N, C-alpha and C positions, 0 to 999 in steps of 0.2 A: 054316035051321043047328040042328043040335038041342044043346043044353046038357044036362048031366046036371047032378045036383042039387046037388052039391059045389059045382061052377063056376058055377051061379045064385048062388047063397049067394055066392060071392067077389065079384060082381060087384056085385051089390047093397050088399057092405058097402064097396066100392070108392066107389060113389055117394055113400053116407051121408057116407063121412068128408070127401068132396071138396065136396058140398052142403053140408051142415049143420055151421056152424063148432063148434070145441071151445070148452068153456067153461071158463074157471081164473080164480087173482086173480091181479093184477100184483103183484110185491113188490117194494119200494124201501127201498134201504140210506140212513141221514141222513149225512150230515157229521160227520168225525174231524180233531182236531188230524193236523196233520204231524210233530211229534214229541211224545214221550214221555219221561219217565224214570220207572224202575222205580218203584213205590210211588206211582205218580199214580193219580189216580181217574179211571174211563173207562166215558164215555157215548155211546150211539149207541142212534137212533130206526130199529124198519124198520116198515113202513107196507105192510099188506094195503088193494087196489082191486078185488073181483073185478067179474068179469062173468055168475058165475054162481055160485049155491052152490055153495058150496066148505067141506069140514071134512077138517083135517089139522094134521100137528104141525111147527111153525112153531120151525125149526133156527138156530140161530148158531153158529159156530166161529172161534177164534183161529187164523191162520195166520200162523207167521214160519216162513220158509225151509221143511225139510221137515218141520215137526212141524208137527199140527193139535189145537188143544184146542179140545172143545167147552163151549162156555161158556152155552148157553140151549138148551133144548130145552118147549115147550110146544104141549098141543093148541089148536087155534084154529078156530072156527067164524064166515063170513064170510057175509053175504046179496049177491045185485048191486045193485050202488050202493050198499053201505056200505062205508065207507074205517075200519079199522080199524090204529091205531098202537100201537106196545108198547116203550117205552124199555127199554135193556140198562143197567145200570151194575155196574160193577164194579174193583178197583183190580187194577192191573197192578205186584202184588208176585211174589217169585221164585216163591211156589206154583201161582199161576199162571203163569208166561211159563214157571218151568223151566230157566232159562239160555238161553234159546234166542233173546235179545232179539235185534234187527236191523230188518230190512225186516217188515212185517208189514201183513194186510189182515186183516177181518172175513169170511167166507164165510157167507150166509144162504139160506135154501132151505125152501118150503111148498108141499107136492103136488110139483107135477111143475115148478117156477117155483124158478129159482137165482140168486142175483147178488152179486156180490161188493163192498165196498167201497174208496173210493179207498185209495193203500198208506199210509202211514205208519213212522215209525223210532221203535224202544223202545230205548232206552240206559242204561247206567248212568255215565255220564261226567260231570265235575264242571269245571270250569275254574279254576284256580286263580291268580291275580297275587301278588305281592311285591314292596314297594318298602323298598327301606335309607334309612337315612338316611347316607350315606358310602359310602367305597370302602375305601378304607386305614385301617387300625386299629393301636394300639400296643398290646402288651402291658398288660391292666389295664383298658383303656378301655372304655366301654360302648358296642353293639351296639343301636341301634331298629331292630324290623320292624315292618311295617304290610301287609295282609293283606285280600285280598278272593276270595270263591268262589261261582257260580254255576253252577248246573245247567246242562246242556243244554238244557232247555226254558226259561231264561234268569230263574227265580226264583230267589233267592235260597238258599243253604244254610244250615241248621239241625242243624248237628250236631257236628263235630267237628274239630282242625286238632292235627296232628304236627307237628313243627318238630327237627330235627336237625342238627348239624355236625359233619362227619367231621374228624378229626383231634384233638377238642380234648375230646370225648367229653359234648360237649351235649345235652340231647334237652329236646321242653318239649311237654304234650298237654294243649288247653285246648279251650273250646268256641268254636263259628265262631255267631255268632249275626247273621242276616240276614246273613251273607254277610260277617261282619266279622271282625278277630280281630288283634290287637294283645299284642307280648309286646317284651323287653329280656332280653339276656344279656350280662356280661362276658368280656373274653377273660380267659382266665387270664394270667399273670405269665410263667410261662414256654412260654408256646405258640411252638412253631416258626415261623419265619417261613416264608411263602408264601401260597397261592392257598386258599380253602376254599372248599367248596361248601354253602352253606346248601338243606338239601332241606326242602320242605312239603307235606306229605299233609292234604287236606281230604275228608272221608265224612260217609256217614247211614246209620243205621241202621234197620231198620224195629222190629215192636214184638217181634220175638221177639228182638232187639240181633242182626240178622244184617246184616253193611254190604251194602246196597242199590247206594249210587253214591259212587263217590269219585274224585278224581282227585288228580294233585300236578304243582310244578313246581319250579324250582331258581333260587340267583343265587348270586352268587360275590363274596365280599369277600378282600382280601389283608390280613394281618397282615405291618406289616415289620421290619426286623430294626435291634435295638438293641442297640449293643456295650455289655456290661456288666464287661469284662476285658480287659486284653492281657497275654501271654508270650513268653518270648524260649528257643526251644528251641534248644540248641549242638549242633554234631558230634562233640565231645569237650567234657571240663571241664579236661584240657592236651592240650597241643600242641606239638610241636616245629618251627621255624620253616622245616623240612625239608615238611612235612606239609600239604593243603590243609586249611583250615579255614573252615568252612562255620555258618551260623546261618539260623533262618527264624523271621517273626515271626508269631504265633499272635492274630486275635483273637477272643474268644466272646462268642456274642450271649445274650441270656435262656433259651436255651433249652440251652445250653452247646456251641452247635456253632459250627464255624468259619465265621468272616464274613470276605468279599474288602474289602478296601481297601489305599490307599495310607498309606504312615505316614513319621516320619523318622526315621532312625539317625546316632545320633552313634559311633565307638569311638575310646576314649581308650588313652594310653599310660601305664605304669605310675607315669611322676611326674603324670601328666595332663593332658599336653600332650594337643591334638586330633590324631587319629591320618587320620580319614576319616569324613565325613558324606554322607547322600544319603538319596534316597525309595526307598523300595521296596517292591515289592507284596508283601503277606501269602501265607502258606503258600508262598513261594518261594525254595527253598537260594541264600541269599546268600554270597560267597566275600569273603573280607577280604584284602588286598593285604598279606599279611605280607610281607616281606625274611627273606633269611637275617642280615639284621645288624639287625631288628627287637628291639632291647630284653628283654632276659627281664623274665619279673615277672609280675603279678596285671592283664589289659587288663580293660579295663569297655566293654560295652555297651548303650547306653543308646535305650530306644527311646519315641515320643512319640505318642499318635494322641487329640487332641479334649482330655477331661477325664484320661485315663487314660496313664500312663506306667509303665512300670518297668525294670529294669537287672540284668545279669550280669553275672560276673566268669570269667575263663579263666586259666588259666596257661601263661604262654609260656613254657617251660622254654629254659636253658643251652646255648647251640653251640658247641660250638667248633670252628671250620674255618681252615682258611688255602689258598688258591688261589693257582699258579705259572704264570703267562705269560712263554714263551720271547720275545722279538722280536730277532732278528738278535745282538750278543753280549751283549745284554739278557736278566735275569731278575728280572721281576718277582714279589713276595711281596706277596701282598694279604690282611689279615685279613676274611676274607668269614663269619664269625662274627659272634655278638652280644656278646661278651666279652670282654676283652683278654688279646691270644695271650703265654704266655711257654711257652721249652720249647726244645728244640734241631728243627734240621732238619739234612737231608742232601741235598747237591748232591754230582750223580756224572757226571764228564766222562768219557765212555768208562771206565767201569771205575775213576779213581779221583774218591775222594769225600772232600768237606772238609763240618766239622760246621761250623754256624752258630747259634750263643747266642741266640734273640731275648728279649729282657727286653720286656714290656709295651708289646706293640703294641697301640692303641686300634682298637677296631673301623671299618674301613673304610680305615685307614692302611695302608700299603703302604711297603715297602722296592727297592731298585732295587740291584739288583748287578751290575756288568761282569765276565763271563768272559773268560777270557785264556786261551790256550794254545799252543804253535810251531805254524804257519799249518796250516792243515788241516782236512777237517770231524768233529764231533765229535757223537757221540749222548750228549744230556743227558737226567740221569734227577733226580729228588728223591723226597725220602721225609721223612713226618712221622711218627714213631711206627711202626707198622710196616706200614704203607702205601706205597705207591713208585708214581710215574706216571714215565711216559716221555713227554716234552716232541718229540720228534722230533731232528733231528740238525742242527747251523748251522755255516758257516765261523769260526772263531775264528785268530785272530793273536797273538803275543805271544811271549815268551821261555819264559815256564811256566805249569804248568797253575794260575791262580788264579782266585780268589772274590772279590770285593774291593765293597763295599757303597759307593755314592756315592750322592750327591741330599742329602748330611743338611745341607748347606751349601744354599743358594739365590743364585740369583742376583744378589736382591735382595740378600744377608748379603755376598757378595761386593761390590757397591755399597759398601755402608756402607763396607767394610774397604777399598774405594779412597778414597773421600772422607776418612775417616780418617785414610790416609797421607797425601794431600794434606795436608790442615789441619795434622800434624805437618812435613810439610815445609816449609809456609810459618811457622809457628812459630820452624820451625830456620832457614832464612834470612832473617827479620827479627831471628833473634837474633844474627847472624853479621856481620848489617848492622849493629847495633846496637855489637858488640863493636869492628865494624870500625872505625867514626867515632869511640870514644870512644879507640882506640889513637892514632888521625890526630890527634884534639884534644891528645892527652897531646903527643907529637911536637913539634905546631907549637909549644908551649909552651916547650920545651928548644933549639928550633931557630934559627936565625937567617933572615934575609928570605927568602931560597930558601925558609923555611916556606910561606909563601903560596902558592905554586905549590902543592907537597904538600898542602897544604887543597884547594886548588881543584881536583886530582885526585881527592883520596878522595872529595869531594862528587860530581864525574864518576861515578867510580866503583860511589859508593852509587845514584845516580839511574838508572848503567844497569841494577843489580842488582834495583832497584825495578820497572825496566819490564819487563825478562825476569820477577819474580815476578808482575806484573798479565797477562802477554803469560801464563804456564803459567796462571792462573784463565780464562784464555779460551779454549773449547774452537770458536770459531768462527773464530777468526785464524788462518791459515793463511802461518807465515812463508816456510815452503820447502815447494811439494808437487810432486809426481811425477803425471800421468795415469797410472793403472790400471786393466785392464779387469778389473771386480769383479762377483761375485755378491750379490745381494740376495735374501734371503729375510724374507716378510712375514709374520707371525701374525694375523690378525684374528680377536679373543676377541670374538663376535655377544654372547655375554651375559654381560657384565661384571658387572650389577649382582645376578645371581643369584647370581654364582660367587663376588663379595665376601663371600654370603653364611652361606657353604658354604668353612671354610679348607682345608677338604680338598681341593679341585678347585684353589686357587690353589698348595698342594703339589705337584700331579699338573704343575703347569703349569710350578714351578721345576724338577721334577725332568726335564721333557721339554726347557726350555732347555738344561740342562746338556751334552744331546749337542750343541748348537751350540758350548756354551766349549769342549767338548773338542777339536771340528773349527778354533779357534783361531778363531772369529766375536768381533767385537766386539757388545754387543746393547745395543738403546736402547729404554727403552719410552716410546710417545708414546700417550697414553692406553689405547684400547682396541686398539691395537696394540703387537707387539714385533717391532722391526727387527735383524735379522742380518747384518753385515757381513762379506763371505769376501774379503779383498782379498790380494793376492800379498807386501803388507806385513806382513799378520796371520799368512796361514798357511804364509809359505815358498817359497811354489810356486802358478804362473801356473796349473797345472790343475785350478780351483777346480769346474768345472761339474759331475763327476759327487759332487763331494765335499760340495755344496751340496741336491743332490738327495737324499744319503744324511740329511743333516739334515731336510728336510723329511719325510721320507720315514718318517723313525723318532720323528719328534713326531706324524705321522701315527699312526702305530699305537700308540702310548702313549695318546695322546687314547681312540682306539677300543675299546680293551684296558678300559680305564678306563669306557667309554658303556655298554662289553656288562654291566658289575656293578655297576652303582649306578644310583640313580635320578637322582640329580645330575648332569645332563648336562654335557659342555663343547662348545658349539657353535663351531665353529670353520670357519676358510678358509687357506690357505696356499698365498702365490703368491712363486714363482721367477723372474727374471728377472737378465739380465746387462746391466753398459753401466758406462762409465765414471766414476769417480772420481776427484778431485784430492786425495789422501793423503797426509798426515807423519804417519811414525810414527818416535819417536824413546823407545827404552827402553821403558818402559810407558807411553811417551803417544800415543796414534791421534787424529788429526783428520782430518776428510773436507769434501769439499765437492760436492755432487753435481751433475752437469753432466745438462742435456734432460730435466730431471723424473723421472729412474730411479725413486728413491723417489718419489713421490708414483703412478708409473704402477704399481709394484708392490705398492703398497699399495690399487691400485683392484683386480689380479688376486688379490689375497687376499678384496676382499668378493664376488667372484663363486663364490669356492671353497664349496662345502656341504660340510664334515668330508669335505674331498678335499685335492690338489695339484695346482694347475693353474699352468702353466710359459707364457713369453710364445715366440710366434712367434720371434724373432729366436735366445731359448735352443733353443728346439727345433731349428733348423733347423743349429745346431751340434752339439746331440746325435742326429742323426738315423742309427738303425743301434744305436747302444748304448740306447736308451730305448724301448721301446713307448709311445704316446702315442695318444688320441683329441681330435679338434679337436669343442670343444662346437659346436652348428649354428647359434650364431645371434652367435656372439661369435669374434675371434679369440685365443683362448686355448686350449689344448692341455692334457688330464688326461692325467697319467701312471701307468699303470696296473699297468708294471713296469720294473724294468733290466734288459736283454738281457745287454748285456756283462758278465758275470761278472767275469774278468779284468781288466780296468780298474776294475770297481766293490770288489772284493778288492784293488786296489794303494792303493787310495784309503785303503781303510779300514788299510792296512799302515803306509801314509805315516801317518795320522791318528796310528795307537798308538806309532811311532816318535817323531813330534815329539812325542809327551805326554810317552813315556820322557824 
């Protein structure tokens, strides 16, 4: 095989490199720290250990990410077996690192040898810790802040710290020595309540004054709300009873902002009497429950919360007003204003008007007018001033169109008159007996022996007269009576004690009971009950069923009208029953005795009634088809819904008015 000269030289060269070892120097890089902060001193050892003589540049570079900075370059010569070490020292400042901090390593090279150090981190992080003495502070209180700062390499920071609190314009800058710092600040007196963040920033500078390491942290405190004043906001300074009046309570804190809370409120009438009191929430609209009849003048609202209290006044204007209610043939005029009413009112019955002059009708008082006209249906209109109001139509009876006030007197007043009349009759009777005895005595002195007989007869007559008078005083003793099928109406006043404190309620009761008097009934008071007896001996008719229902329903309507117009309610129940009574009627005298507990049974019916009229089953069986009723689910009583038999009903009204005339 023949080789050319070039091929021979190539083979020799390959053989030489394979057989003869390459001589070079081994390059070793020393250990580094795992983490450095900017500005830390950096030191590393490079060691050359050649196997053959070597001369070249020893180079070292700092590599951080994609950036590489040469930090050492020096020619070195070493002999075989000779070990040579070079120590590199540098400061890892911004000049050297140039903002490329992160994961770094040292790359070293000598001749053909190149090696890298272990990786290490260069950072500018500083950890900051805050410790605050307390969490919640009040205005004007002091807040003590303690802190510590350390660099990421674990060494304490010797630099500066800045502390600020947003929202109250507080800031502080001071030294951090050996990592520690302390400061105290005062919460402003007008600092708003709420949460606040305390920001702390610690940092270190190099010789040129540039910040090289820094860190920050935050902590929260809360400034509590302290009430400084209280106020009342009114919807109006002057108000009419027809308008809604509202107020709101406002609490102000140290910053002049609204605060939430519960406060006590009292509302006083012009004369100083307490009208309303309650606990309300601040910053909410609260309505004062004024009535149309609330007295005019300056009212006062008073509020208090803790040590703070205030009051304000508002003027309630005078309000003149009357209302009209039509109930069957009764027209009820009520003063629904807040001042006494004086003036004319006009009542029109199908175009025929009659003027009534009202004088000093007090607040809440009412007048009941009885409307009469020839039998028929009439349209009723009323007017006060320039205003007119239609009340609808009703059936009236009578001889002529009249408007007559009733109820000026009361059942109680009538009872007094009856009692007075009885007393007068008793005195007259005693006087007659006395005179009669004197006359007999005089005759006995001028007569002969037979006069003894006259004396005896006179004594017997006097004794008889005295016994008759005694019998007249005893209403429960019936000399001569007869059984009569009678109607009993029982009115139960369920809140009598409250009504006794309100004279107006009792006036309404008296006016309502007048309906029974007009029907010819006798009325008896039994504690909380008013018992109305409709016997043929009183009403001059045996057909008293619908008449009794008319009385009960009229009383019910009058009470319901009253309850709709005032806060002083009449709680009542009406019961109607039929049964047999032993009655005795002579002139103005009327005595009765109940059989089969008919009175107590009727009282029980009224106890079960709630602002309504209930009737017994026996009465219901007699009037089936004439009155619409509904049975109570749990009792054997029937609720009266309405009277169906209008003709029969009107006939009884006609009889009632005819008897009255």
